[in-house]
N, C-alpha and C positions, 0 to 999 in steps of 0.2 A: 920363588915359585917353586915348588917341592915337585915331585913326582916320584909314582910307588907304581909297582903293578904286578904286585905277588898272587895276584886272583885269574891273570891273562888279560885282565882288561886295564888298560894304562889308563889309571887315577892322575889327575894334576891340581895342585892346588895352586893360583893365579892369584895377582894383583892388578891383572891387566886394563878390569872394566874399570876400576877405581883411577886406576892410572891416567885413563883414558879421559874419563871425567871430571878431575882435576885440573886439567890443560886449560890456562889461560887462552883468551884469542890471539893469532898468532898467522903469521904466514902461512906456514904449512894448514892450517885450515882454512883457508883463503887458494890454494893451490886444489885440496880437493871440493870446495863449492864452485867452481871456475871450471875443475876437469869435470864435475859431475853434471852439475846444477843447469849448464846452460841447456842441454840435449832438449827440455822443455821447450826450448824458442826455437828449436827444430820442428817438433811437434807443431805448435802453433801454428809457423809456417806453413806446415807442410797441409793443415788442413783450411786454413784459411786463403791460401792462393790456390787450390783445387774449386773452392765453392765459389769464390770470386772469377774465376778465367772458365768455368763453365758455358757462360754464352761464348765467347771467342771460341774455344774448343769444337761446338759444336756450329760454326759457320764455315760454308764454302769457302776452302782456300785456307784452313788453317794444318793442314798435312796430315788430320786425321778423320775419316768417316764415323765419327762418333755424334751420338744426340745428345741437347744439352741432360735429357733426361737419363740418359745412359751414365753420364758424368757424376749429377747429383745423387739418382740411386743406385745403382750397381754398384760402381766404382766407389763409394761412400759407402754400401753395405759391407762392399770386398775389403775395405780398409779396416771398417769397424769387423769385421770377422779375422782379419787375421793379428788384429792387434788384439782379441782376444786368447785365439789362441797361443798369440805368440808369448802372450803374459804367461799363459798355464806352464806350455812348454819352458820357457825361460827360465820360468819362476822355480819350477821343478829342479833345473840344473843348477840354479844359482844356491840355492841350498845344500846341493848333492857335491859342487865343484868350485861356489867359492866366489865371490862377488867381483873381485878384479877378471878373472877369464872372461866371465861371463858379460862384464860392460863394455868389454875391448870386441866382443866376438856379437854383441847386439845393434853394437855402432857399425859395424864393419855389413853386418846386414842392411840395416838401415842406408848405407852410401851407396852401396850398388845396387840396392831396387830403386832407389831415387833416380840415380845415375841412366838405369837401364828405362824407367820412366821418361827421361827427357829425350832420349832416344826413340820412343815409340812412334812405329810403322803401321798398324794395325790396332781395332779397339781390341782384340786377346790379347794382344803384348800388352797394353798401358792395363787391362783386368787385373792379370797377372802379375805385375809389378808394383800396381797399386796394394794388392793385399800381401805383398813380398813386405814392401815397406811397411804398413802399418805391423807387417810379424816384427820387424826388428823394435819398432817402437814400444810395441808392447810388453816385450822382452826387457826394455829400456826401463820399464816402472817399476819391474821388481828387483831387479838387478843394480838398479840407481837409489832408489829409496832406501831398500836396505842397506847397501853400505852407508849411505851417508848418516842414516841413525845411529849405527854403530861406529864410528866416528868421530861426530859430533859431541862436544860434551853436554852433559845431562842440563845446563844452566840455560845453555844457548839453542838447546835442538828443536825443541817447538818455534821459533821463528824464523830457524834456517830450512827448515823445511818447507814451512808456508811462503817463502818470501820464494822459493826455488822451485817448488810446484807453482807459484803464482807469476815465476815468468814465462808458462807457455804463454802468454796473454801478449808480453814483448814481441813474440813472435807472429804471434794474429795481429798486433798492432802493425807489423812489418811487413806482414803477407798483406792485411788493406790495401795496404799505399803500393806498395811492390804492386799488386795486381790493376791499380788505376796507371801503375805506368805500363803494363805489359799490353795492357789493353789499348793504349795509345798507335794506331796505327800511322802517325807521324814521326814514329820513334822508331817502331820494331814493326817488322812486317809480319802479318798473319802467323807464320806458322814459323816463326822467330820467337817472339816475346815468350810465350807461354812454353818454351823449352829453357829460356835461359832461366825464368825462376825457378824452375827446378833443380838448374845447375849451382843456381845459388847455396839451395839449400848441399848442394856437394861441396861446396870450397869451406862451406861454415865449417858442416858435419868434420871434415879434412883437419881444419884447425882444431877442435877440439879434440877430436884423435890423439894429436900431437900431446897435446896437453895432458889428454887421461895418462897415456903409457908412463906417468910420476906419480899418479895416485896409490897408493899404498892396497895391496889387502886388509880386510878387515881383521883386526887381531882375535876383536871376538869369536870370528868364524874358526879362524887356524889355531887356539887354541882347545876347539871341540873336537878339531878334526885331524888329530894328533901332529903338531904343528906348534907345539908349545912354546921349543926355544924360540925358532922363528917369530913368532908374535913378542915374544920377551924383547927381540933385539930390535924389531921394529919398533916398537914405544921407546925402548931405551933410544934411540935413534933421535925419534920426533921430540925427547925430551931436553937431550943437547943441543939439538935444533933452540928447541924455545927457551931454553935458560940464557942460551947466549944472546939469542934478540931482546930478551927483555932484561937479561943483565942481572935476573935474581932468580935464587935457587926454589924450586918450586916444593910447595911443602909434601908431608909424607900420605899416600894413598890413604884413603878409609879403612878399607876391608878387603880380605879375599875371599873366590868361592871355588869349592874343590869342587869339579866335575871328573865325570868317566867319559873318555875321547869314544868316536863313535863315526862312523863312517858316512853313514848316510839315513834318512827315515824316508819310510814308504806312505803311499798316499792313504792307509788304510789308519795308521797311526797320525796324519795329518789331521785327517778328518776327525778322528775321536779327538783330537786336542782341544780343535774348532770349536766342535759343536757336542761334544759331552760333558769337556773339561772347563770350559767356556762359553756357556749357550749366550748367554747377558750379553757376553763382547761382540761373537758372531751376529745378533739381534742389530746389536750397535751400527757394526760395518755396513749390515748390508743396509740399514736403513739411511745410514748417512749418505752411502754409494748411491743408492735411487734416489733419495729428494734430489742430490745436487743434479744429477741426470738429466731429470724433467724438469727442473725449474731450469737449464740451460738450454732442453731443447726447445721449451717453451715460447722464448726468448731468441733464442738464435736460429732454430730450424725454419723458420719464417720471417726473419728478420727482414732480409732485402724487400719480400712479396709485400712484406705490410707495408713500408716506405713507399712504395711502388704505386701498390693496388689504394693505400689511405689518405697520401699526403703529395701522390704526385711526382714525388723524386725519382730523376732518371736514370737508368739500372747503372749507367758510368759513374755515378756521384756513392751509390751506396757505401764503399770502398770508405770513403771518409766520416762518415756515420759509423761504420763498423769501427774503423782504428778510435773515435772517441772512447766510446763501452770500452775495446780493449782496454784501453789508459784506463780507464776505471778500474776494471778487474784487476790489474795490475799493483792498484794504488793501496786495494784491500790488503791485501797480504802484507802488504811491504810496511802499512802502518798501522794495522793491529798485530801485525807477528807477534811485537816485543809484547802483550798483552796475554797471549796464550800462554807464558812461562810467567807471566808475573799475576796479573788477576788469575790464571788458573786454566787447566782444560777444559771444565764442565763449564764452567758460568760463559766461558766466550766462545764454545762449541755453541751449545742450544742458542748463545745469545744470535749467532750471527744467520744459523739457520732460521730459527723463528723471526726475527726481523727481517730477515731478507723477503721472506714467505710475506709477510704482513703487506711490506711494502709493495708487492707484486699485486697483493690484492685491490690497494689503493690506487695502484696505477692505470690497472684493471678497469674500478670505476670510474678512473679521471677518462681514459679512452672510451670507454662505452658512452659515457655524457658531450663527447666532442670536444673537452675541454683540451684539447692538445695539441702540436704542431708537430713537425719533424723532428724539429729541433728540441720542444722539450720534453717527447717522448723519448727523445735519446737521452734525455737529463737524466727523465725517469728510470729508464733500462741502466744508468749509467750508475747511479745512487744503488739502486736496488742491488743489481753484479759486485759494488762495493765491500755490501756486507757477506754477499752468496759467493762470492768468489775467495774471502780469507773462509768461509765456511766448507766449500768443497778442499781445498787445500789442504784444511786440519782434518778430512776424512783421510786423505791420503796418509796422515802421520798418526792418525788414530791406527790404522788397520797396521802399520808396519812397527808399535811401540807396543803394542798391549797384548800379543802371541810371544809365544816363547821361543829362544833364539832358532832352534833349530827348524822352527815354521815359519818363521819371515818371513820370505821373499815368497813362498808360496801361498799365505796369509793375502801380501798385497797383491800377487796376481788373483786369486780367489774372486777378492773384494772387487776387485780391480774389473775385470772381465762382468763380473755380475753388473756394474753401472755402466761401463762400456756397454753390455748387450742390451741393456734396459732405454738407455740414452741414444745408442744409435740403432738401433730395431722396433724395440717397441714405439721408444719416441715418434720418430719419423712417421711410423705408420699410422699412431694418434693423430698426429699435430699438421698432417700434410695437408691433407680436406679442410682444417678449419681454419689454417692459417693464411692457406691459398683460396678461400672460396668466396674473399670479397665481403663478408657477412661482418659486420660488425661485432654481433653477437658470440659470432664463431670463432672468434679470434680473443673472446672475454674467455670463452671456454676453456681454451687451451692456456690462457694466463693461468687461471683458477685451477685447475688440474697440477701445475707446476706449482703452486703458490699454497698448494695444501698438502703435497706430501714436502715442502721442505720444510713446514709447520712442524708435521709430524714426526719427521724428523730429527728434528730441534725437541719435541717434547719427550723421545726416547732417550736424547742427551741426557738430560734433565735427570731420569734415572738411573741410567748406565754407562755416563760417562764416565773414564777413569782419571782421577787426580791422578796424574803422570807427571805434573812439571817439575824440575827440578831432580828429578828421582832418577838412579840408574836403569836403564832396560831390564837389566837383572831382578830388579828389586818390584818393578813393575808385574812382571812374568817372568816365575822362576825358567830358568833351563830344563827341559827334559832331562837333558842327562847330569844337573847338579845331584850331587849325593845329598841322601834325603828330601829330595824337591815332594811339595807340595803342589796338588794340581787343582784347577778350578778358579772359579770366579768369587769363592771365600775363603780362596788358602793364605793363611798369613799377610807379608807383606803386598800379595797383590790384589788384595779383597777390594771390592769397589769402594 
């Protein structure tokens, strides 16, 4: 590392990115994955538990004077609003103050809000802390995805990011099964079971917080923000640890980058970077997030209603069916993730989006003809979501790696907020009447809308997806602070 500051602006030449990217997989990386990635399990647990215990919360004797509609409607909308606003607020702070500070703060917000939810004594209290729980979770998405992508070697970045984002569905599966237990009044009283489900989230979060304290700051963020020597020491420590673990000396890093250190970046420059310098990538991010949001809402928003209305499944048993499709959702990123690093981003992103959309069209056709039972319908959904989950996870990977370092967390937050708003606001407004009407043709329309947007997003990926596999983040999108940086979709090594 070399440094100069004759013009009043500190200029640093560093090999930190290349040093991080040439590291073999190690215990150091596992610490990062466990410390940062497991929060998605909490998110899946949160979302699923609330949806599945809505009927119990609205019953007399639950200890909370709330209706089913208020739980699945108002409280769900407030959680979504909290997620969107938390992503934007904490995303800006993450780019400004660092990844580590924010991934500790956002988890603390989640823990406090979830604990307060478990203690709810009135409707307004429940609503307030559902919003604040979402606020913390939304911030997690920006802080965690940016940190993971900046710490994981380029060779493994795709599969690791996909599996971590896909772990949401492990939480969803656990939440579905946990709700079956919580609804069993032979085990827990009506006013206790649902509180214990939230308390479990707090316990898991505390364990994650203990592990997360040992996860380092992103060296990439550090060297841009005036902490070049600290970044160099952090990476040197990781190199010594990995060499001792493997018994082999690490190869020389491939190259260096020269940057002008800076403190922060304003919203105007962020917007200019996303929409003026990288318009094709912005369209790609928007398409991927909206497509997956609508497909998931087309299936999951009316999941329980469809099983109960059309297949006479008891409401107390829908959790088992949801656990089955949640398992399929997790298997997709787990089994297909490696292909995003080997076959490539463009074919895999486009392929998973288009294939899942086409399979949902086929499912809608089978359903409209009355050829499905509750079991075979769940199997069809599981197959669709096997591919859709890998595609949806790649949306988070895409927006976290195709924009410059200085805008990374805010870019993730922006597109996450768009997708979450589309799925959590527009989606329910569109699909609620269609999936709950009891008319087969209406449910088919819901499936076809979600499938169409997924296929369209896949077609956008065919033309606009970036071949980022195996490349350093700095080669995919040159940092704004880099000396002689070129901007735009067609600039130098970051061309599409």
